[in-house]
N, C-alpha and C positions, 0 to 999 in steps of 0.2 A: 401600380402601387398596391401593397397588401392592405386588406381590410383592417380598420381600426379595431383594436381589442379593448375591452373594458373590464374593470374590476367592480364587483358588486359587494357592497358592505351594508350590513344591517346593524345600526348603532342603537343601543339602549340609551335613551336620553332622559334627563330630568331637569326641569327648569329651575328648581330650587330645592332646598333641604326638605320642605314640607309638601312638595309637589309629587304627583303620581308619575312613575316612570312610564315611558312609551317608546315604541320602536320606530325608527325612521330609516328608510332605505336610500342609499346613494349609489350612483353609477358614475365612475370616474374613468378617464382614459388610462390605459395600462402603459407602463414604462418598464423596461427591463431593470431588474435588481431593485424594485420598489420594496420598501418595508411598510409596516402599518403606519409609522409616523409620517412618511412621505405621502401616504394616502390621505391621512388626516390633514396634512398641509394643503393638499389639493382641494379638499372640501372647504378649508378655510379661505383659500383664494377665490373659490367660486361656490358659495354655499347654496346650491340648488339640489333638491332631492330628486329621486328617480321619477317623480311625477312632474318635474319641471317647475316646482314651486320654490320661490326664494325663501330661505329659512335662516334662522340665526346660526352662525358658525358653531360647530361642535367645540366644546371646551374640553381640554385635556392638559396634562402636565408633561413636560419633557425638558431636558437640560443638556446632558453630555452627548447623547446619541451614540454612546459606545458601551452601554451596559456597565456603567460605573456609578452613576448618581442614584439610581433606583427610582427616579421620579415618574417614569412612564409606565408604571405597573397598571395592568388592566386585565380583564378576562377575555381572551381571544379564542374563539371556537371552543368555549367551555374550559379552557385551561388558563390559570393565572400565570402571567409571564411579563417580560419586558417587551414593549411594543417596538423598540428600536432594533431588536434582533429577530423580530417576527417577519420573515421574508414572505412577500405575497405569493411568490412562485411555489412555496412549500405549504401553502394553506389552502384548505378546501373552501370553495366558494359556494354560496355567498359567505363572506367572512363576517362572523357574528362578534361584535365588540360590545362588552358590558363593563360597567365599573365594578370594582371589588366591593362586595356586599358586606364584608366583615367590618367595614368602616362606614361612618355616616357620609352620604353623598352630599357634596356641596352644590355641584351642578354638572350635569352630563357625566363625564368620566373623571372629574376631579373629586377626590375624597379627602376627608379629614383624618390624618394619621396621628393625631395628638396622643392617642392611647399608647402608641409605641414609645414616644418620647417620655411620657409619664412613667411608663414601665422602666425605662432606662434610669430615670431619676430615682425610682424606688429601690433599685439594686445598686445605686451608686456606681454607675458604669463609667468611671473615670478614675484617674490616679491623683489623690489629693496632695499635690505639692503647689506651693504658692508662686514659685518662680521668681521671687524677689531677690534671690542671691544665687551665685554660681555653686551648683552642687557637685561640679566636677564630672568625670566620666561616669556613665551609668554602669550598673552591675553587669558582669559577664553572664551570658546566658548560653546554655548548652545548645548545640545545633538542633537536636531533636525537639527541644522546648521552643526554639525559635521558629521551626517549621510549623509546629502545632499552633503557636500564637499567630503566625502569619495567615494560616488558613482561617482562623476565627476572625481575624481583623478585616477580612474581605466583606463583612456584612455592610450593606448599604441602606439598611432600614427601608427596604422596598415594600415590605408587607406581604410578599407572595407566600411566605411560609404560614402566616396567619390565615390567609385566604384558603390555603390548601388543607389546613388542619381542621379535622372534624370536631376537635375539642374546644375550638375557639368559636363560641356561639352565644346566643342570648341567654342560655341557661347555665353558662359557666363564666367564671371570672379569670380563666386561664390567661396569664400574661403573654403566652406564646413562646415558641421554640427559640426565636432569635435572642430573647433575653437570657436564656440559659447559656447560649453560646458566648454572650458578652460577659456573663459572670465568670465563665471559665477563662476567657481572655484576660481579664483583669486580676483574677485570683492566681493565675499562673505567672504573673509578673512579680519579680522580687520585691518591688516597692508596693505594688497594688495589693500584695498578699497581706499587708498590714490590716486591711479592712475585709479580709476573707470571711470572718465570722459574721459580720454585718450583712454581707451579701447572701450568705447561706441562710441566715435568719429570714431575709426578705423572700427567698425562694421557698421557705417552709411555711410562709404565711398564706393567707387565703389567696387562691388563684395561682399558687406556685406549682412545684413539681408534682404534687399529688393529683393535679388535674390532667396530667399528660397520660393519654391512653396508649402510647407507643404504636400509633398507626403508621408512623414513619413516612407519612405523606410529605412532611417538611423537607426531608433530605432529598427526596426525589424532585420536588418542585423548585428548590433553591437555585436561582440562576447562576450563583457563584460556586455551587458545589460544596458548600460548607458542611463539614461532618457534624450536623446538628444532633443526630441520634447518639453519636459518640460523646458529645458534650453533655447530653442529658444523662447518659449512663454514668459518666464521671461525676456529674453534680449529684446524682442520687447516692453514689458511694460517699462523696465528701459530706453530704448532708447527714447520712447515717452515722458516720464517724463523729461528726460534730454533735449530734444528739446524744450519742453514748458518752462522749466526754462531758457534756453538760450533766447528764444523769449521774455519772460517777463522781463528779465534783460537788454534788449536793449532799 
């Protein structure tokens, strides 16, 4: 029989929001085609660290396990990404797992992403129809516009773009790249365009477009490949046109 192989993981843990983070090492049996989530499940089944001590199971979030929900975002070997698509065979060991530090840590790898949902509320990232009566067929949309909106609609509010962005920090109120993409998504919809000016005004407010440093980390880190830098460029143009219109109308 071949010798049993093991996977080494160093997990940055935190017992609570006000606790100090610490590192804990785990050594689990290797299985072919493991991803980081299956490694975390193995620790959950048998929460014993590399020293042989029984510990509290590591807390993390996951749901769909196919990179659709965005719940399992964490920093793996220094890179923010989805744990479900992080294959152990392609990762350097020991695998270092940390929570995203852009967000408040609740416990271990679980973070509070409320700031993302608050930002979506701020820019009215929805189409305001009440649905109480039949509006009939929706407006026709050109294929190019449909493709553009489809790419933007892939956002799963995972937080990876905020973690990768150097402009999202304690000294800045930047809402983050994902919000700009959602503004473009709803402003490019025939019905959503009714609130276009309100959304642009929100992006011109504190923490909006002016805080973007164009580092382009977001578009490289996005697990869905959303063209965020293109969305930011389009929003900059739209906001400039909007400001000139306001100035000329006064």
